[in-house]
C-alpha positions as a Markdown table, in Angstrom:
| # | Residue | x | y | z |
|---|---|---|---|---|
| 1 | Unk | -39.2 | -27.8 | 31.8 |
| 2 | Unk | -41.8 | -26.9 | 29.2 |
| 3 | Unk | -40.9 | -23.2 | 29.6 |
| 4 | Unk | -37.2 | -24.0 | 28.6 |
| 5 | Unk | -38.3 | -26.1 | 25.7 |
| 6 | Unk | -40.4 | -23.2 | 24.3 |
| 7 | Unk | -37.5 | -20.8 | 24.5 |
| 8 | Unk | -35.0 | -23.2 | 22.8 |
| 9 | Unk | -36.4 | -22.9 | 19.3 |
| 10 | Unk | -36.3 | -19.1 | 19.6 |
| 11 | Unk | -32.7 | -19.3 | 20.8 |
| 12 | Unk | -31.7 | -21.5 | 17.9 |
| 13 | Unk | -33.4 | -19.1 | 15.4 |
| 14 | Unk | -31.8 | -16.0 | 16.9 |
| 15 | Unk | -28.3 | -17.7 | 16.9 |
| 16 | Unk | -28.7 | -18.8 | 13.3 |
| 17 | Unk | -29.7 | -15.3 | 12.2 |
| 18 | Unk | -26.8 | -13.7 | 14.1 |
| 19 | Unk | -24.3 | -16.0 | 12.5 |
| 20 | Unk | -25.7 | -15.8 | 9.0 |
| 21 | Unk | -26.2 | -12.0 | 9.0 |
| 22 | Unk | -23.1 | -11.2 | 11.0 |
| 23 | Unk | -21.8 | -8.8 | 8.3 |
| 24 | Unk | -19.4 | -8.9 | 5.5 |
| 25 | Unk | -15.7 | -9.4 | 5.9 |
| 26 | Unk | -14.2 | -6.1 | 4.8 |
| 27 | Unk | -10.9 | -6.6 | 3.0 |
| 28 | Unk | -8.8 | -3.6 | 2.7 |
| 29 | Unk | -7.0 | -3.0 | -0.6 |
| 30 | Unk | -3.4 | -4.1 | -0.6 |
| 31 | Unk | -0.9 | -1.5 | 0.5 |
| 32 | Unk | 1.1 | -0.1 | -2.3 |
| 33 | Unk | 4.8 | -0.9 | -2.4 |
| 34 | Unk | 7.5 | 1.7 | -2.2 |
| 35 | Unk | 8.2 | 1.6 | -5.9 |
| 36 | Unk | 4.5 | 2.3 | -6.7 |
| 37 | Unk | 4.5 | 5.3 | -4.3 |
| 38 | Unk | 7.8 | 6.6 | -5.7 |
| 39 | Unk | 6.5 | 6.2 | -9.3 |
| 40 | Unk | 3.4 | 8.1 | -8.6 |
| 41 | Unk | 5.4 | 10.9 | -6.9 |
| 42 | Unk | 8.0 | 11.1 | -9.7 |
| 43 | Unk | 5.3 | 11.2 | -12.4 |
| 44 | Unk | 3.7 | 14.2 | -10.7 |
| 45 | Unk | 6.8 | 16.1 | -9.6 |
| 46 | Unk | 9.3 | 15.3 | -12.3 |
| 47 | Unk | 7.2 | 15.3 | -15.5 |
| 48 | Unk | 10.3 | 15.1 | -17.8 |
| 49 | Unk | 11.3 | 11.8 | -16.2 |
| 50 | Unk | 9.5 | 8.6 | -17.1 |
| 51 | Unk | 9.7 | 6.0 | -14.2 |
| 52 | Unk | 8.2 | 3.3 | -16.4 |
| 53 | Unk | 11.2 | 3.5 | -18.8 |
| 54 | Unk | 13.9 | 3.7 | -16.1 |
| 55 | Unk | 14.0 | 0.8 | -13.6 |
| 56 | Unk | 14.0 | 1.6 | -9.9 |
| 57 | Unk | 16.3 | 0.1 | -7.2 |
| 58 | Unk | 15.1 | 0.1 | -3.6 |
| 59 | Unk | 17.5 | 0.3 | -0.7 |
| 60 | Unk | 16.5 | -0.4 | 2.9 |
| 61 | Unk | 17.1 | 2.5 | 5.2 |
| 62 | Unk | 16.4 | 2.4 | 9.0 |
| 63 | Unk | 12.9 | 3.8 | 8.9 |
| 64 | Unk | 12.6 | 4.5 | 5.1 |
| 65 | Unk | 12.8 | 2.9 | 1.7 |
| 66 | Unk | 15.2 | 4.7 | -0.6 |
| 67 | Unk | 14.0 | 4.4 | -4.2 |
| 68 | Unk | 16.7 | 5.2 | -6.8 |
| 69 | Unk | 16.1 | 5.2 | -10.5 |
| 70 | Unk | 18.6 | 3.9 | -13.0 |
| 71 | Unk | 19.6 | 5.7 | -16.3 |
| 72 | Unk | 21.4 | 4.3 | -19.3 |
| 73 | Unk | 25.1 | 5.1 | -19.3 |
| 74 | Unk | 24.6 | 7.4 | -22.3 |
| 75 | Unk | 22.0 | 9.6 | -20.5 |
| 76 | Unk | 22.8 | 13.1 | -19.4 |
| 77 | Unk | 21.6 | 14.5 | -16.0 |
| 78 | Unk | 20.5 | 12.5 | -13.1 |
| 79 | Unk | 17.5 | 10.5 | -12.0 |
| 80 | Unk | 15.3 | 11.3 | -9.0 |
| 81 | Unk | 15.8 | 9.6 | -5.6 |
| 82 | Unk | 12.7 | 9.3 | -3.5 |
| 83 | Unk | 12.6 | 8.5 | 0.2 |
| 84 | Unk | 9.4 | 6.7 | 1.3 |
| 85 | Unk | 8.4 | 6.1 | 5.0 |
| 86 | Unk | 8.1 | 2.5 | 6.0 |
| 87 | Unk | 5.5 | 3.4 | 8.6 |
| 88 | Unk | 2.8 | 5.0 | 6.4 |
| 89 | Unk | 4.3 | 4.7 | 2.8 |
| 90 | Unk | 4.4 | 8.5 | 2.3 |
| 91 | Unk | 7.1 | 10.4 | 0.6 |
| 92 | Unk | 9.5 | 11.9 | 3.1 |
| 93 | Unk | 11.8 | 13.6 | 0.6 |
| 94 | Unk | 13.1 | 13.6 | -2.9 |
| 95 | Unk | 15.9 | 15.1 | -4.9 |
| 96 | Unk | 17.4 | 14.8 | -8.3 |
| 97 | Unk | 21.0 | 13.8 | -8.8 |
| 98 | Unk | 23.4 | 15.2 | -11.3 |
């Protein structure tokens, strides 16, 4: 019985150390939303178009988000349309309307 009693304090200390030093909880950064992904893509690939000044509308496709930008009625030309994968939030395709 004495043998078990001498091991008990060591077990308590080891358990306490394991629980207190178990490591940090790693929180991943929040995933970007489809509009953020599309805005970044449009800024890089369509430098003459400002996504901050033209609101985006998101449509739900089967496996993709379809991000369409709106233009004022008086604007000439067309806005970009960006397709973003739901699986990994990467741009699948883009085109510019007329």
